Every structure is written in structure tokens, then in C-alpha cells.
N, CA and C atoms as a LAMMPS dump frame, in Angstrom:
ITEM: TIMESTEP
0
ITEM: NUMBER OF ATOMS
444
ITEM: BOX BOUNDS ff ff ff
-5.0000000000000000e+02 5.0000000000000000e+02
-5.0000000000000000e+02 5.0000000000000000e+02
-5.0000000000000000e+02 5.0000000000000000e+02
ITEM: ATOMS id mol type element x y z
1 1 1 N 283.049 329.714 240.399
2 1 2 C 281.624 329.975 240.161
3 1 3 C 281.534 331.408 239.908
4 2 1 N 280.802 331.786 238.843
5 2 2 C 280.469 333.193 238.7
6 2 3 C 278.926 333.342 238.798
7 3 1 N 278.53 334.424 239.193
8 3 2 C 277.079 334.655 239.241
9 3 3 C 276.74 335.736 240.258
10 4 1 N 275.439 336.016 240.318
11 4 2 C 274.947 337.045 241.153
12 4 3 C 273.559 336.665 241.731
13 5 1 N 273.246 337.167 242.892
14 5 2 C 271.926 337.071 243.39
15 5 3 C 271.564 338.37 243.867
16 6 1 N 270.47 338.889 243.445
17 6 2 C 269.967 340.22 243.868
18 6 3 C 268.465 340.159 244.015
19 7 1 N 267.927 340.734 245.059
20 7 2 C 266.488 340.684 245.173
21 7 3 C 265.973 339.246 245.133
22 8 1 N 265.148 338.989 244.124
23 8 2 C 264.554 337.706 244.003
24 8 3 C 265.007 336.969 242.763
25 9 1 N 266.191 337.139 242.349
26 9 2 C 266.733 336.351 241.196
27 9 3 C 268.235 335.997 241.494
28 10 1 N 268.543 334.927 240.847
29 10 2 C 269.933 334.395 241.046
30 10 3 C 270.428 333.817 239.722
31 11 1 N 271.595 334.181 239.268
32 11 2 C 272.158 333.581 238.033
33 11 3 C 273.599 333.093 238.375
34 12 1 N 273.848 331.852 237.897
35 12 2 C 275.179 331.237 238.182
36 12 3 C 275.625 330.393 236.957
37 13 1 N 276.913 330.53 236.711
38 13 2 C 277.524 329.686 235.689
39 13 3 C 278.76 329.013 236.352
40 14 1 N 278.878 327.73 236.242
41 14 2 C 280.013 327.041 236.87
42 14 3 C 280.468 325.871 236.028
43 15 1 N 281.725 325.402 236.253
44 15 2 C 282.181 324.263 235.472
45 15 3 C 281.425 323.012 235.865
46 16 1 N 281.395 322.092 234.953
47 16 2 C 280.644 320.814 235.167
48 16 3 C 281.368 319.857 236.028
49 17 1 N 281.624 320.251 237.312
50 17 2 C 282.328 319.454 238.271
51 17 3 C 281.347 319.185 239.459
52 18 1 N 280.999 317.953 239.729
53 18 2 C 280.012 317.672 240.812
54 18 3 C 280.348 318.323 242.145
55 19 1 N 281.624 318.345 242.511
56 19 2 C 281.925 318.981 243.803
57 19 3 C 281.687 320.452 243.946
58 20 1 N 281.488 321.121 242.806
59 20 2 C 281.221 322.522 242.743
60 20 3 C 279.723 322.819 243.056
61 21 1 N 278.876 321.831 243.002
62 21 2 C 277.423 322.052 243.145
63 21 3 C 277.046 322.324 244.568
64 22 1 N 277.524 321.531 245.544
65 22 2 C 277.035 321.654 246.925
66 22 3 C 277.135 323.087 247.586
67 23 1 N 278.218 323.812 247.383
68 23 2 C 278.209 325.183 247.86
69 23 3 C 277.167 326.014 247.276
70 24 1 N 276.864 325.767 245.962
71 24 2 C 275.681 326.491 245.351
72 24 3 C 274.405 326.169 245.976
73 25 1 N 274.184 324.893 246.252
74 25 2 C 272.945 324.406 246.864
75 25 3 C 272.756 325.002 248.259
76 26 1 N 273.824 325.095 249.013
77 26 2 C 273.758 325.716 250.328
78 26 3 C 273.396 327.162 250.242
79 27 1 N 274.075 327.894 249.369
80 27 2 C 273.76 329.296 249.158
81 27 3 C 272.349 329.45 248.703
82 28 1 N 271.849 328.677 247.78
83 28 2 C 270.469 328.695 247.342
84 28 3 C 269.523 328.429 248.432
85 29 1 N 269.789 327.426 249.315
86 29 2 C 268.961 327.095 250.396
87 29 3 C 268.705 328.351 251.295
88 30 1 N 269.841 328.96 251.7
89 30 2 C 269.678 330.145 252.626
90 30 3 C 268.985 331.281 251.986
91 31 1 N 269.266 331.498 250.663
92 31 2 C 268.603 332.558 249.932
93 31 3 C 267.083 332.3 249.788
94 32 1 N 266.742 331.069 249.445
95 32 2 C 265.343 330.739 249.208
96 32 3 C 264.526 330.716 250.506
97 33 1 N 265.11 330.282 251.551
98 33 2 C 264.459 330.305 252.873
99 33 3 C 264.051 331.666 253.338
100 34 1 N 264.786 332.611 252.864
101 34 2 C 264.522 334.049 253.316
102 34 3 C 263.317 334.611 252.455
103 35 1 N 262.921 333.879 251.399
104 35 2 C 261.892 334.376 250.522
105 35 3 C 260.642 333.508 250.64
106 36 1 N 260.783 332.198 250.655
107 36 2 C 259.644 331.276 250.514
108 36 3 C 259.466 330.483 251.809
109 37 1 N 258.316 329.777 251.844
110 37 2 C 257.988 328.945 252.945
111 37 3 C 258.944 327.798 253.073
112 38 1 N 259.025 327.077 254.177
113 38 2 C 259.957 325.917 254.277
114 38 3 C 259.587 324.866 253.256
115 39 1 N 258.313 324.539 253.012
116 39 2 C 257.942 323.502 252.101
117 39 3 C 258.345 323.893 250.668
118 40 1 N 258.07 325.132 250.308
119 40 2 C 258.366 325.582 248.979
120 40 3 C 259.909 325.599 248.764
121 41 1 N 260.584 326.029 249.877
122 41 2 C 262.113 326.156 249.767
123 41 3 C 262.647 324.727 249.562
124 42 1 N 262.108 323.717 250.279
125 42 2 C 262.592 322.335 250.154
126 42 3 C 262.374 321.93 248.707
127 43 1 N 261.158 322.091 248.177
128 43 2 C 260.807 321.682 246.771
129 43 3 C 261.774 322.443 245.787
130 44 1 N 261.962 323.678 245.996
131 44 2 C 262.798 324.439 245.036
132 44 3 C 264.214 323.953 245.04
133 45 1 N 264.76 323.63 246.243
134 45 2 C 266.139 323.178 246.324
135 45 3 C 266.226 321.727 245.672
136 46 1 N 265.26 320.897 245.921
137 46 2 C 265.225 319.532 245.278
138 46 3 C 265.198 319.723 243.737
139 47 1 N 264.335 320.588 243.239
140 47 2 C 264.263 320.803 241.765
141 47 3 C 265.627 321.259 241.28
142 48 1 N 266.214 322.28 241.871
143 48 2 C 267.507 322.823 241.476
144 48 3 C 268.632 321.679 241.546
145 49 1 N 268.611 320.971 242.595
146 49 2 C 269.637 319.853 242.733
147 49 3 C 269.415 318.857 241.551
148 50 1 N 268.248 318.422 241.258
149 50 2 C 268.069 317.393 240.234
150 50 3 C 268.4 317.992 238.922
151 51 1 N 268 319.226 238.558
152 51 2 C 268.279 319.729 237.29
153 51 3 C 269.747 319.992 237.024
154 52 1 N 270.441 320.559 238.048
155 52 2 C 271.906 320.868 237.925
156 52 3 C 272.683 319.625 237.98
157 53 1 N 272.354 318.711 238.819
158 53 2 C 273.055 317.415 238.866
159 53 3 C 272.942 316.634 237.488
160 54 1 N 271.741 316.643 236.953
161 54 2 C 271.542 316.02 235.586
162 54 3 C 272.366 316.768 234.565
163 55 1 N 272.412 317.982 234.64
164 55 2 C 273.178 318.826 233.615
165 55 3 C 274.675 318.469 233.771
166 56 1 N 275.227 318.426 234.966
167 56 2 C 276.64 318.102 235.177
168 56 3 C 276.999 316.709 234.75
169 57 1 N 276.178 315.739 235.375
170 57 2 C 276.543 314.331 235.222
171 57 3 C 276.221 313.77 233.887
172 58 1 N 274.974 314.058 233.398
173 58 2 C 274.52 313.424 232.15
174 58 3 C 274.77 314.334 230.96
175 59 1 N 274.489 315.634 231.129
176 59 2 C 274.73 316.566 230.033
177 59 3 C 276.112 316.761 229.673
178 60 1 N 276.923 317.161 230.625
179 60 2 C 278.337 317.492 230.411
180 60 3 C 279.324 316.308 230.797
181 61 1 N 278.744 315.223 231.273
182 61 2 C 279.526 314.059 231.626
183 61 3 C 280.717 314.386 232.524
184 62 1 N 280.487 315.346 233.483
185 62 2 C 281.464 315.814 234.452
186 62 3 C 282.795 316.317 233.821
187 63 1 N 282.666 316.921 232.633
188 63 2 C 283.861 317.477 231.938
189 63 3 C 284.056 318.89 232.419
190 64 1 N 285.165 319.133 233.171
191 64 2 C 285.383 320.488 233.677
192 64 3 C 285.615 321.558 232.702
193 65 1 N 285.84 321.171 231.456
194 65 2 C 286.004 322.111 230.42
195 65 3 C 284.639 322.729 229.966
196 66 1 N 283.551 322.041 230.336
197 66 2 C 282.207 322.458 229.962
198 66 3 C 281.579 323.235 231.182
199 67 1 N 280.522 323.999 230.887
200 67 2 C 279.903 324.773 231.88
201 67 3 C 278.388 324.485 231.904
202 68 1 N 277.807 324.659 233.15
203 68 2 C 276.376 324.653 233.314
204 68 3 C 275.993 326.011 233.799
205 69 1 N 274.79 326.451 233.489
206 69 2 C 274.258 327.717 233.901
207 69 3 C 272.893 327.486 234.491
208 70 1 N 272.559 328.325 235.477
209 70 2 C 271.161 328.237 236.065
210 70 3 C 270.799 329.724 236.359
211 71 1 N 269.476 329.914 236.261
212 71 2 C 268.839 331.154 236.57
213 71 3 C 267.593 330.856 237.375
214 72 1 N 267.427 331.473 238.51
215 72 2 C 266.227 331.264 239.336
216 72 3 C 265.622 332.625 239.625
217 73 1 N 264.292 332.672 239.484
218 73 2 C 263.518 333.867 239.809
219 73 3 C 262.374 333.465 240.704
220 74 1 N 262.173 334.234 241.757
221 74 2 C 261.094 333.961 242.65
222 74 3 C 260.266 335.228 242.856
223 75 1 N 258.942 335.023 242.876
224 75 2 C 258.041 336.109 243.183
225 75 3 C 257.017 335.57 244.155
226 76 1 N 256.01 336.285 244.475
227 76 2 C 255.06 335.848 245.5
228 76 3 C 254.222 334.608 245.121
229 77 1 N 254.188 334.296 243.829
230 77 2 C 253.373 333.207 243.361
231 77 3 C 254.181 332.016 242.868
232 78 1 N 255.415 332.211 242.447
233 78 2 C 256.131 331.043 241.784
234 78 3 C 257.603 331.186 241.842
235 79 1 N 258.227 330.076 241.593
236 79 2 C 259.691 330.002 241.445
237 79 3 C 259.929 329.484 240.068
238 80 1 N 260.784 330.106 239.286
239 80 2 C 261.158 329.715 237.947
240 80 3 C 262.634 329.317 237.965
241 81 1 N 262.889 328.165 237.499
242 81 2 C 264.288 327.659 237.418
243 81 3 C 264.607 327.293 236.015
244 82 1 N 265.719 327.81 235.499
245 82 2 C 266.226 327.496 234.186
246 82 3 C 267.65 326.901 234.316
247 83 1 N 267.859 325.752 233.747
248 83 2 C 269.202 325.151 233.84
249 83 3 C 269.574 324.693 232.402
250 84 1 N 270.817 325.081 232.038
251 84 2 C 271.283 324.664 230.706
252 84 3 C 272.685 324.123 230.847
253 85 1 N 273.084 323.312 229.882
254 85 2 C 274.475 322.744 229.863
255 85 3 C 274.957 322.78 228.428
256 86 1 N 276.281 322.562 228.349
257 86 2 C 276.925 322.549 227.052
258 86 3 C 276.994 321.211 226.357
259 87 1 N 276.312 320.238 226.915
260 87 2 C 276.226 318.893 226.399
261 87 3 C 275.41 318.73 225.16
262 88 1 N 275.281 317.525 224.659
263 88 2 C 274.629 317.257 223.443
264 88 3 C 273.089 317.124 223.578
265 89 1 N 272.629 317.074 224.822
266 89 2 C 271.165 317.041 225.045
267 89 3 C 270.66 315.599 225.103
268 90 1 N 269.379 315.464 225.198
269 90 2 C 268.739 314.084 225.259
270 90 3 C 267.387 314.225 224.605
271 91 1 N 266.834 313.095 224.204
272 91 2 C 265.526 313.045 223.608
273 91 3 C 264.532 312.978 224.746
274 92 1 N 264.003 314.02 225.217
275 92 2 C 263.076 314.054 226.318
276 92 3 C 261.66 313.569 225.91
277 93 1 N 261.502 313.455 224.545
278 93 2 C 260.195 312.968 224.073
279 93 3 C 260.105 311.43 224.085
280 94 1 N 261.314 310.795 224.129
281 94 2 C 261.295 309.297 224.095
282 94 3 C 260.807 308.712 225.367
283 95 1 N 260.108 307.608 225.371
284 95 2 C 259.67 307.054 226.64
285 95 3 C 260.876 306.567 227.525
286 96 1 N 260.809 306.747 228.79
287 96 2 C 261.888 306.326 229.672
288 96 3 C 261.503 305.052 230.315
289 97 1 N 262.46 304.165 230.37
290 97 2 C 262.328 302.904 231.103
291 97 3 C 263.348 302.862 232.196
292 98 1 N 262.947 302.943 233.418
293 98 2 C 263.796 303.006 234.543
294 98 3 C 263.791 301.691 235.298
295 99 1 N 264.985 301.255 235.658
296 99 2 C 265.051 300.086 236.55
297 99 3 C 264.768 300.558 238.028
298 100 1 N 263.675 300.041 238.54
299 100 2 C 263.203 300.489 239.874
300 100 3 C 264.29 300.205 240.952
301 101 1 N 265.11 299.268 240.792
302 101 2 C 266.133 298.932 241.809
303 101 3 C 267.413 299.815 241.595
304 102 1 N 267.482 300.595 240.527
305 102 2 C 268.66 301.39 240.311
306 102 3 C 268.701 302.612 241.287
307 103 1 N 269.905 302.973 241.617
308 103 2 C 270.097 304.18 242.525
309 103 3 C 270.022 305.495 241.777
310 104 1 N 269.824 305.455 240.53
311 104 2 C 269.701 306.721 239.795
312 104 3 C 268.577 306.609 238.713
313 105 1 N 268.403 307.626 238.006
314 105 2 C 267.394 307.589 236.901
315 105 3 C 266.004 308.146 237.343
316 106 1 N 265.958 308.816 238.493
317 106 2 C 264.711 309.358 238.922
318 106 3 C 264.567 310.812 238.674
319 107 1 N 265.591 311.467 238.217
320 107 2 C 265.676 312.967 238.109
321 107 3 C 264.467 313.544 237.336
322 108 1 N 264.238 313.077 236.276
323 108 2 C 263.062 313.64 235.441
324 108 3 C 261.756 313.436 236.175
325 109 1 N 261.556 312.203 236.727
326 109 2 C 260.345 312.008 237.518
327 109 3 C 260.216 313.006 238.682
328 110 1 N 261.304 313.217 239.34
329 110 2 C 261.284 314.214 240.472
330 110 3 C 260.909 315.61 239.995
331 111 1 N 261.496 315.99 238.856
332 111 2 C 261.129 317.288 238.341
333 111 3 C 259.586 317.458 238.082
334 112 1 N 259.081 316.371 237.477
335 112 2 C 257.57 316.418 237.237
336 112 3 C 256.764 316.296 238.477
337 113 1 N 257.269 315.554 239.494
338 113 2 C 256.486 315.395 240.737
339 113 3 C 256.532 316.698 241.591
340 114 1 N 257.667 317.368 241.689
341 114 2 C 257.661 318.562 242.52
342 114 3 C 257.498 319.865 241.793
343 115 1 N 257.68 319.835 240.53
344 115 2 C 257.512 321.07 239.671
345 115 3 C 256.006 321.144 239.198
346 116 1 N 255.52 322.337 239.091
347 116 2 C 254.176 322.486 238.539
348 116 3 C 254.137 322.351 237.041
349 117 1 N 255.245 322.72 236.387
350 117 2 C 255.397 322.608 234.942
351 117 3 C 256.87 322.432 234.628
352 118 1 N 257.165 321.486 233.715
353 118 2 C 258.554 321.192 233.304
354 118 3 C 258.593 321.212 231.816
355 119 1 N 259.541 321.931 231.23
356 119 2 C 259.718 322.028 229.759
357 119 3 C 261.177 321.893 229.486
358 120 1 N 261.523 321.355 228.241
359 120 2 C 262.882 321.224 227.797
360 120 3 C 262.945 321.917 226.442
361 121 1 N 264.163 322.414 226.059
362 121 2 C 264.285 322.902 224.729
363 121 3 C 264.338 321.781 223.756
364 122 1 N 264.281 322.048 222.474
365 122 2 C 264.265 320.91 221.43
366 122 3 C 265.47 320.003 221.54
367 123 1 N 266.644 320.638 221.785
368 123 2 C 267.877 319.821 221.869
369 123 3 C 267.929 318.913 223.165
370 124 1 N 267.243 319.418 224.183
371 124 2 C 267.269 318.566 225.395
372 124 3 C 268.393 318.911 226.281
373 125 1 N 269.023 320.104 226.116
374 125 2 C 270.106 320.47 226.975
375 125 3 C 269.805 321.705 227.82
376 126 1 N 268.519 322.066 227.958
377 126 2 C 268.046 323.067 228.836
378 126 3 C 266.684 322.68 229.362
379 127 1 N 266.504 322.869 230.681
380 127 2 C 265.221 322.601 231.408
381 127 3 C 264.676 323.879 231.984
382 128 1 N 263.412 324.05 231.934
383 128 2 C 262.681 325.128 232.512
384 128 3 C 261.613 324.581 233.417
385 129 1 N 261.65 324.955 234.717
386 129 2 C 260.844 324.393 235.715
387 129 3 C 260.112 325.521 236.362
388 130 1 N 258.788 325.316 236.463
389 130 2 C 257.93 326.296 237.219
390 130 3 C 257.402 325.602 238.383
391 131 1 N 257.565 326.204 239.597
392 131 2 C 257.015 325.738 240.801
393 131 3 C 256.061 326.812 241.397
394 132 1 N 254.775 326.47 241.426
395 132 2 C 253.836 327.423 242.028
396 132 3 C 253.989 327.321 243.545
397 133 1 N 253.985 328.465 244.173
398 133 2 C 254.145 328.523 245.626
399 133 3 C 252.767 328.24 246.306
400 134 1 N 252.784 327.459 247.354
401 134 2 C 251.578 327.187 248.163
402 134 3 C 251.115 328.392 248.917
403 135 1 N 252.112 329.082 249.533
404 135 2 C 251.792 330.223 250.462
405 135 3 C 253.041 331.102 250.571
406 136 1 N 252.797 332.34 250.484
407 136 2 C 253.831 333.311 250.643
408 136 3 C 254.473 333.206 252.13
409 137 1 N 255.711 333.351 252.221
410 137 2 C 256.34 333.272 253.552
411 137 3 C 255.788 334.375 254.439
412 138 1 N 255.588 335.573 253.781
413 138 2 C 255.185 336.712 254.598
414 138 3 C 253.734 336.502 255.151
415 139 1 N 252.976 335.583 254.597
416 139 2 C 251.587 335.367 254.971
417 139 3 C 251.438 334.268 256.031
418 140 1 N 252.59 333.578 256.287
419 140 2 C 252.578 332.465 257.229
420 140 3 C 252.503 333.081 258.668
421 141 1 N 251.748 332.411 259.489
422 141 2 C 251.671 332.794 260.88
423 141 3 C 252.391 331.785 261.737
424 142 1 N 252.628 332.126 263.026
425 142 2 C 253.303 331.168 263.868
426 142 3 C 252.574 329.862 264.053
427 143 1 N 251.291 329.858 263.817
428 143 2 C 250.49 328.625 263.969
429 143 3 C 250.555 327.732 262.776
430 144 1 N 251.108 328.211 261.64
431 144 2 C 251.184 327.408 260.462
432 144 3 C 252.265 326.289 260.649
433 145 1 N 251.937 325.066 260.298
434 145 2 C 252.875 324.012 260.363
435 145 3 C 252.924 323.45 258.95
436 146 1 N 254.147 323.277 258.453
437 146 2 C 254.33 322.679 257.141
438 146 3 C 255.285 321.544 257.322
439 147 1 N 254.849 320.371 256.735
440 147 2 C 255.634 319.196 256.75
441 147 3 C 256.426 319.022 255.456
442 148 1 N 257.685 318.75 255.555
443 148 2 C 258.519 318.602 254.382
444 148 3 C 258.87 317.143 254.171
């Protein structure tokens, strides 16, 4: 894994191997919790997990010769997540028909549910997710309770 995190941004490029994702998610979780509220950190990690997992599994088909990249920026009002892969993309404009009993196929729905705005490039191999923050971590008081 190559990448850097400084201040309120993080950039990472890694091979499209599912087992390489979890250490990144753990690193992201600790980094994000130091900046955002628990609820916003949970949502941001979920968004990153879905976007990167989709890029590795569906975009690159777990081909270790291919790479996925992500960039995350956080400020006091929002989290921006960009994920791209070297795969062929998908037609994000086409209607999706999901089998409700299937154990997969909910990634795009989760992005739209937890993200404030979701966009894809024309090819469908890059996702851009905006998550508006509910409350700055620095403004939270001990009496604030957030349910995740």
C-alpha cells in the first residue's frame, strides 16, 4: 500500500486484493475518529468500505495486477471520498434490479443512503461521494449522545 495522510486528507493506492483493504479501513477509522463525530466517522467508514470493496471486487475483479486508489478530504462541514479503479467501469445510469435475498448488491444503495451526494465518472470506474457532517467533533459536549 502506498499513500499518505496529513492533516485532514488521505491518499492511498493499493493492489486490488480484498485482504489488503481491512488494514486501510482500520487506519481510516482511527484517523477519522480523531477529526469527526462518532456517527459521522461510522458513516464515512461505511462509505469508504463500500466504494473500495466495489472497486476491488467488481471493478478490478480481485486482479492483483490492477490497482485501486482513494482520496479522502475532511473539513469542518464535509467528508469527500473519491475512489477509482483500473477496471472497465459499469453503466451507473442503467436501472438496477437487486435480489432482496442476495447477500450482495447493496453497495450503490448504501452509498446513496449514507452519502449526501454520489457521482460517478462517465466510464463508471470512479465514484465521488460527499458526506455532510452533522456536527463538528470539536463542538460536541460530554452531554451529546450519538447513536450509530
